[in-house]
C-alpha positions in Angstrom: 43.0 21.9 -63.9 43.6 25.7 -63.1 39.6 25.9 -63.0 39.5 23.0 -60.6 41.9 24.4 -58.5 40.0 27.7 -58.2 37.0 25.7 -57.8 38.4 24.1 -54.6 39.9 27.5 -53.3 36.4 28.5 -53.5 35.1 25.5 -51.5 37.5 25.6 -48.8 36.4 29.2 -48.2 32.9 28.4 -47.6 33.8 25.7 -44.9 33.6 22.7 -47.2 36.5 19.9 -47.7 36.4 19.1 -51.3 38.2 16.3 -53.2 39.7 16.2 -56.5 39.5 13.1 -59.1 41.6 13.9 -62.0 41.8 10.5 -63.9 44.6 10.0 -66.9 42.9 11.9 -70.0 39.2 12.6 -68.5 37.3 15.3 -67.2 38.8 16.9 -63.7 35.7 16.7 -61.1 35.4 18.0 -57.4 33.4 16.8 -55.0 31.8 17.5 -51.6 30.3 15.1 -49.8 29.0 12.5 -49.2 25.6 13.0 -47.6 23.6 10.3 -45.9 21.0 13.3 -44.4 18.8 14.7 -47.2 18.4 17.6 -45.7 22.1 18.3 -45.4 22.7 17.8 -49.2 19.5 20.4 -49.8 21.1 23.3 -47.7 24.7 22.3 -49.1 22.8 22.6 -53.1 21.1 25.6 -52.2 24.5 27.4 -50.5 26.4 26.5 -53.7 23.4 28.2 -55.9 23.5 31.0 -53.3 27.4 31.7 -54.3 26.9 30.9 -58.0 28.2 27.6 -58.0 26.6 25.0 -60.3 26.5 21.3 -58.8 24.9 18.2 -59.7 24.3 14.8 -57.7 26.6 12.0 -57.8 25.6 8.4 -56.5 
């Protein structure tokens, strides 16, 4: 949970509004989005990578 909190702060510093999903007994996930525009999604992925943050798409 601590690393998720750090990630949330990094994302906020970059101007995103992340949400946290922390189901009991499962991994914590930090989400940004949703994105309906494929170009906005691609730009966000590139910006996250540029800032050293790993990401993956969730449908």
